[in-house]
Structure formats: C-alpha cells, structure tokens
ZAKOLSE-952664 format. One record per residue (C-alpha): residue in one letter; x, y, z. Coordinates in pm, whole numbers, padded with zeros to 5 digits. Each point is the difference from the previous one (the first is absolute). Example, Ala and Ser with C-alpha at 12.3 -4.5 7.8 and 13.67 -1.06 7.14 Angstrom:
{a, {01230, -00450, 00780}},
{s, {00137, 00344, -00066}},
END
This chain:
{m, {06156, 01801, -06394}},
{q, {-00005, 00294, 00261}},
{v, {-00272, 00234, 00015}},
{p, {-00101, 00311, 00158}},
{f, {-00162, -00019, 00327}},
{f, {-00239, 00253, 00196}},
{q, {-00186, -00042, 00319}},
{i, {-00226, 00251, 00023}},
{d, {-00283, 00079, 00285}},
{a, {-00304, 00205, -00203}},
{f, {-00189, 00287, 00074}},
{t, {00132, 00117, 00355}},
{t, {00326, 00189, 00081}},
{t, {00057, -00224, 00309}},
{r, {00255, -00274, -00076}},
{f, {-00223, -00355, 00116}},
{k, {-00337, 00206, -00061}},
{g, {-00130, -00038, -00325}},
{n, {-00078, -00282, -00212}},
{p, {00373, -00154, -00106}},
{a, {00066, -00085, -00372}},
{a, {00251, -00189, -00123}},
{v, {00154, 00175, -00361}},
{m, {00207, -00186, -00292}},
{v, {00154, 00120, -00261}},
{l, {-00004, -00269, -00322}},
{p, {00185, -00002, -00305}},
{s, {-00344, -00232, -00139}},
{f, {-00234, -00129, 00170}},
{p, {00061, -00405, 00051}},
{s, {-00343, -00192, 00010}},
{d, {-00265, 00057, 00251}},
{e, {00130, -00291, 00174}},
{v, {00321, 00096, 00074}},
{l, {-00154, 00376, 00064}},
{q, {-00222, -00166, 00287}},
{t, {00257, -00204, 00139}},
{i, {00183, 00270, 00077}},
{a, {-00304, 00203, 00146}},
{a, {-00059, -00318, 00229}},
{e, {00338, 00087, 00058}},
{n, {-00007, 00322, 00095}},
{n, {-00333, -00025, 00236}},
{l, {-00082, 00361, 00001}},
{p, {-00322, 00087, -00138}},
{e, {00113, 00074, -00302}},
{t, {00270, -00016, -00226}},
{a, {00046, 00205, -00262}},
{f, {00183, -00147, -00352}},
{l, {00133, 00310, -00161}},
{v, {00118, 00001, -00414}},
{p, {00137, 00333, -00123}},
{r, {-00128, 00029, -00384}},
{e, {00087, 00329, -00252}},
{k, {-00216, 00243, 00180}},
{d, {-00166, -00187, 00326}},
{y, {00015, -00303, 00190}},
{h, {-00154, -00307, -00003}},
{l, {-00128, -00069, 00320}},
{r, {-00189, -00342, 00244}},
{w, {-00094, -00042, 00265}},
{f, {-00009, -00332, 00206}},
{t, {-00113, -00112, 00378}},
{p, {00119, -00282, 00103}},
{a, {-00272, -00184, -00133}},
{v, {-00140, 00200, -00367}},
{e, {00060, 00229, -00243}},
{v, {-00221, 00258, 00093}},
{p, {-00173, 00268, -00312}},
{l, {00159, 00375, 00261}},
{c, {00128, 00063, 00295}},
{g, {00025, 00304, 00118}},
{h, {00299, 00030, 00276}},
{a, {00242, -00248, -00222}},
{t, {-00061, 00240, -00229}},
{l, {00122, 00314, 00185}},
{a, {00300, -00181, 00061}},
{s, {00118, -00052, -00321}},
{a, {-00068, 00346, -00105}},
{a, {00218, 00066, 00324}},
{v, {00321, -00273, -00126}},
{v, {-00067, 00176, -00380}},
{l, {00008, 00371, 00139}},
{e, {00228, -00009, 00246}},
{r, {00234, -00289, -00081}},
{l, {00026, -00101, -00397}},
{d, {-00118, 00386, -00111}},
{v, {00075, 00262, 00196}},
{k, {-00053, 00255, -00201}},
{g, {-00351, -00092, -00115}},
{d, {-00329, 00120, 00230}},
{t, {-00255, -00219, -00158}},
{v, {00028, -00355, -00077}},
{s, {-00275, -00275, -00277}},
{f, {-00037, -00312, 00077}},
{s, {-00221, -00259, -00197}},
{t, {-00223, -00288, 00090}},
{a, {-00276, -00182, 00063}},
{s, {-00194, 00282, 00050}},
{g, {00131, 00277, -00213}},
{i, {00296, 00229, -00010}},
{l, {00014, 00138, 00334}},
{n, {00190, 00353, 00043}},
{v, {00159, 00109, 00320}},
{w, {00197, 00301, 00070}},
{r, {00110, 00207, 00308}},
{n, {-00213, 00226, 00196}},
{d, {00200, 00207, 00302}},
{g, {00207, -00287, 00053}},
{r, {-00277, -00227, 00013}},
{y, {-00126, -00234, -00295}},
{v, {-00344, 00063, -00248}},
{l, {-00135, -00346, -00136}},
{d, {-00234, 00040, -00258}},
{f, {-00204, -00337, 00009}},
{p, {-00340, -00113, -00173}},
{s, {-00320, 00070, 00232}},
{r, {-00199, -00331, 00092}},
{q, {-00375, 00054, 00022}},
{s, {-00206, -00223, 00175}},
{e, {-00382, -00086, 00094}},
{k, {-00210, -00025, 00298}},
{v, {-00124, -00371, 00022}},
{m, {-00128, -00198, 00292}},
{i, {00139, -00071, 00326}},
{p, {00197, -00391, -00032}},
{a, {-00156, -00201, 00230}},
{a, {00351, -00076, 00133}},
{m, {00097, 00309, 00022}},
{a, {-00065, 00159, 00361}},
{s, {00151, -00409, 00154}},
{a, {00320, 00057, -00233}},
{l, {00103, 00363, 00082}},
{n, {-00193, -00061, 00387}},
{a, {-00102, 00319, -00032}},
{t, {-00364, 00146, -00143}},
{p, {-00048, 00113, -00363}},
{v, {-00173, 00356, -00076}},
{e, {00033, -00053, -00359}},
{v, {00245, -00192, -00229}},
{y, {00127, 00098, -00387}},
{s, {00140, -00217, -00293}},
{s, {00205, 00016, -00233}},
{q, {00190, -00302, -00237}},
{y, {00294, 00057, 00198}},
{n, {-00099, 00087, 00411}},
{y, {-00342, 00003, 00213}},
{l, {-00005, 00331, 00185}},
{v, {-00161, -00012, 00340}},
{l, {-00037, 00345, 00186}},
{l, {-00027, -00067, 00397}},
{d, {-00199, 00187, 00246}},
{n, {00326, 00209, 00112}},
{a, {00410, 00021, -00011}},
{k, {00018, -00162, 00336}},
{t, {-00211, -00274, -00146}},
{v, {00268, -00064, -00276}},
{r, {00320, 00086, 00184}},
{e, {-00121, -00297, 00296}},
{l, {-00120, -00240, -00315}},
{r, {00133, -00364, 00051}},
{p, {-00174, -00152, -00305}},
{d, {00016, -00401, -00044}},
{f, {00277, -00036, -00373}},
{a, {-00130, -00350, -00056}},
{a, {-00361, 00068, -00012}},
{i, {00094, 00347, -00195}},
{s, {00246, -00204, -00282}},
{g, {-00358, -00168, -00085}},
{f, {-00121, 00236, -00136}},
{d, {-00088, 00099, -00356}},
{r, {00244, 00272, -00024}},
{p, {00363, 00024, 00075}},
{g, {-00011, 00279, 00254}},
{l, {-00169, 00216, 00244}},
{i, {00048, 00342, 00124}},
{v, {-00188, 00121, 00301}},
{t, {-00043, 00381, 00071}},
{a, {-00154, 00242, 00179}},
{q, {00003, 00357, 00026}},
{g, {00280, 00167, 00153}},
{d, {00163, 00067, 00322}},
{e, {00319, 00182, 00152}},
{g, {-00025, 00291, -00317}},
{f, {-00022, -00314, -00279}},
{d, {-00354, 00019, -00254}},
{f, {-00004, -00386, 00025}},
{v, {00204, -00288, 00119}},
{s, {-00017, -00359, -00121}},
{r, {00164, -00341, -00010}},
{y, {00071, -00246, -00258}},
{f, {-00070, -00398, 00005}},
{a, {00132, -00219, -00232}},
{p, {00121, -00298, 00076}},
{a, {-00081, -00217, -00304}},
{k, {00298, 00236, -00164}},
{g, {00200, -00131, 00264}},
{i, {-00049, 00299, 00232}},
{p, {-00202, -00015, 00303}},
{e, {00031, 00318, 00095}},
{d, {00177, 00297, -00258}},
{p, {00139, 00266, 00182}},
{v, {-00071, 00287, -00229}},
{t, {-00183, -00070, -00324}},
{g, {00025, 00274, -00274}},
{a, {-00237, -00194, -00280}},
{a, {-00278, -00057, 00316}},
{h, {00039, 00417, 00010}},
{c, {-00130, 00003, -00369}},
{m, {-00332, -00157, 00099}},
{l, {-00002, 00149, 00325}},
{a, {00038, 00414, -00137}},
{p, {-00262, -00076, -00176}},
{y, {-00273, -00133, 00202}},
{w, {00093, 00254, 00230}},
{a, {-00020, 00311, -00231}},
{a, {-00342, -00149, -00084}},
{k, {-00125, -00043, 00327}},
{t, {00164, 00374, 00090}},
{g, {00010, 00240, -00340}},
{k, {00406, -00012, 00101}},
{s, {00273, -00080, -00280}},
{a, {00323, -00016, 00263}},
{f, {00011, -00159, 00301}},
{r, {00264, -00055, 00280}},
{a, {00006, -00349, 00068}},
{y, {00112, -00215, 00223}},
{q, {00033, -00363, 00019}},
{a, {-00054, -00166, 00327}},
{s, {00243, -00322, -00039}},
{q, {00262, -00084, 00235}},
{r, {00267, 00163, -00130}},
{g, {-00250, 00321, -00123}},
{g, {00064, 00238, -00253}},
{e, {-00135, 00278, -00193}},
{v, {-00155, 00071, -00358}},
{t, {-00109, 00333, -00137}},
{c, {-00252, -00060, -00296}},
{r, {-00164, 00255, -00264}},
{l, {-00226, -00126, -00214}},
{s, {-00001, 00147, -00385}},
{g, {-00233, -00177, -00237}},
{d, {00074, -00350, -00013}},
{r, {00337, 00044, 00148}},
{v, {00123, 00024, 00358}},
{e, {00322, 00171, 00083}},
{l, {00170, -00193, 00353}},
{e, {00254, 00216, 00137}},
{g, {00230, -00089, 00247}},
{s, {00384, -00047, 00162}},
{c, {00206, -00330, 00021}},
{i, {00362, -00105, 00152}},
{f, {00274, -00248, -00136}},
{f, {00042, -00242, 00275}},
{i, {00246, -00248, -00207}},
{e, {00211, 00088, -00297}},
{g, {00241, -00305, -00175}},
{h, {-00006, -00277, -00276}},
{a, {-00233, -00341, -00002}},
{e, {00155, -00326, -00155}},
{i, {-00252, -00192, -00270}},
{e, {-00043, -00154, -00263}},
{l, {-00135, 00127, -00327}},
END
C-alpha cells in the first residue's frame, strides 16, 4: 500500500536546521511492531503517524526505538501537513493523542501548539550527574519524564560534551540542560535522550513544556524566546498560561511523496 509521506524540518525557517520529522498519513494504525519498524527505517528523531477521523486526527509519535507520549516538533510538522497539504482552507487542527487533545493553529505564517505544562520539583543532585555531563550542575529538577539541570551560563550549555552512555543509565528517559540565555534569547537549552534512541534531540517541544514553567518560576515572566543549542539549532517561542504551554514556531518541507508499506 502507498501512503503519503513527508519529511519536514520543524522549529526553523531554514532547511537542514531545526528538527527533522517524518509524517505519514495512514487509513488506520497497524500493529505497534509495524509502526516501530517504520520509525526505525526512517531513522529520524520522530516519525508521526496520522489517521484522519471525522473531526480531527489521531496522532502517535515514535522515535527509532520507542513510542513517546508527547512530541512537539513532530506535532508541528503534522499540523503543517494537514493545513498546507490536506486541508489548505483550514487554520486550525486538533490531534487526539496520548497526552490528550492538542490544538494547533496558524499565526502569521507560524504555528502555535497548545500543550500541557510539565511541572518539576527540585531534587538533590545525583552523584553521577557531573561526570555524565562533564560539567558542574548548579541545581537539578525532576519530573516523571526528565531531569532538568541548570548550568552556570549559556557558553557551558553550548559547548557541553556529555557522556551519552552514562546519561542512558539515569532513572529518567531524558535530560534537559539549560542556562540563562545569550544572543537575545531568554534561555538556552539542549536535550539528551539516549535511552529513547536519540543521543541528542535537535529541538524538543516537549522539553519546553518543562522549561517554560521552570523559567517562569525563576524570573516571574510568562513568555520566552528560547534557543535549543544543538548542532542544527532551533528557536521556540514559549508562553505559559495556567497549566498549558503555547509553543510557537515555523517549519519547512523537505521531502514529499509516498511510502510503500504493508498494513
């Protein structure tokens, strides 16, 4: 069976920057094993699988190794596919996901994602954290999803050379590092998730669901211009509103065609 296939660079206006995602539009979901095999074949940070429903789309996300409960850049890419290719007259789209209903809408050529906020609490710095990061943490916060590590400055974040094998052994599937921003950004960050098959994710919307409330508590602000300082790099505008976070960004199409798969 041939199904529509797209590869999109998300959270960027420059091709080959931001975070690449595959988006595949299916008539129905095959087995999880088939979905995981396809995601591994695509070998991108995330593959988004879309199934149209009467009024919205069912959306699931897979890394090359696991299914994840929330993904920002692949949701952004999916919204672009729907609103720029499948429903060009629309301005909003709703996705039914493992994290509830996620709404996305256009805003002056960009897209705004309405995501759940992820709260965290301060914890004692794990003994192995400094050696895993090859840097000294200032403080560490934790949620069920990630550790969040504050480092001393943006330069340290940008130049970090972590030990991925050590990070994969932590009791959280992902690790965010962050610091006060530079170059006009409110904060910078990077995200490591080797346990999920992604040593470093280029731009991570879900991480900003934890970063936005963290920096809001620290600064008293509710809106931020953020930069994820991976090799590809990407910009995310974040707005905290109660228990929700709005993530705003752009994306650009790279590949459009069809994939031959067996459902």
